[in-house]
Phi, psi and omega in degrees: 000128180259121183273148178214161171256111188243149175291136180292325182296129178097352177280161181259012180288144175282145179301327182292342180271350184260138179227162182287167178295329178295314179295318180297321179298319180294321179297319182275347180075030179230170177275170184295325180298320179294318180296320176298320180296316179299321178294315180295333180274359177088018181273332184219143173282143171231144180247129185258127178286164177305334179275359176092012181265140180278141175232148180237149181273130178302320182294323177295319180296322180297318178295321184294329183270008174294162185310326183293343180249014184301132180283155176294132185232195188294328179296324178294323179293317178300316178299318179298319178295315181295330181285357179274003184306311182297322179296321178295321179296319179296318180296319180295316180296318179297320181295315181294320182291330186256358181286131178252002186257355175205155177287155177298127183300154176292170184301321181298315181291325177298319179295321179296315180297316180296319180295319177296321179296316179296320180295318180293322178296317178296322180291327177298313178297320180293320181298320181286323190267344183235081184305324184292343184245019186296319180299314179297316181294320180295321178299317178299318181295322178295325176294320177296317178301318178297319179296319176302310183300315181295316183294318180294324177293319178298327180279356177086013180279124180301155183301317182300321179288324178296318178295317179300318180296320180294313182297327179303327181277351176290324188304311181300323180293314181292328177294321179298317179293316182295323180299316179289321181297332182285345180278141183298332184285345184274078186238359180295150185298325182290321179286333178295331182266004186295319183295309177298325178296313181296319177300314180298316181300312181293320179299315181295322178294320179296318178301318179295321178297315180297315181299317181292321178297314180295318181297317179294317182297316179298314181297318180295318180294324179295319179295321181291329182271353182287000000 
């Protein structure tokens, strides 16, 4: 479908088929600026009244919302987050190979770290995609963060390095969200809020990791000085 901005006068459309840009925006689930952009880009026809107001055809909107015009949504973001698994694995391997502040963990500890990483990635996707369970999901993520913090402290990794390693894994997730957000089709309200939601989720998990690392270090130092 090729969109145009057409004069309303002279069209054969019924007035009952025409709606305002505000109504059309609500039907499509986007803001008015996005709808204007789609029209200017040739995706939708708009009809201009003698007073300069845009009107949209209900029948055109119905065609536009068919599957071939489906906007990128939250499921696409979840898929994007899940697809970062290999990148996280590469980052973890690179960090372990290049770390000078701790010995390479034994196979058991490596499996624990990998398992915690997979669990946190799944929880990130769940937090974004299941609004009704966010409190529960965040609590689970904080538990994972605490486990990360304690384990990294046990392995002798300083807190600053542990934080750096954690933040390093934020990048692939945020890149996945940003990549989708950059596409014109990603205009739904839920996907628009994905980046701040993901940031909040990761920040809360990081706080839990730091607290657990500090708690273990303090306890360990007290035992050594006793």
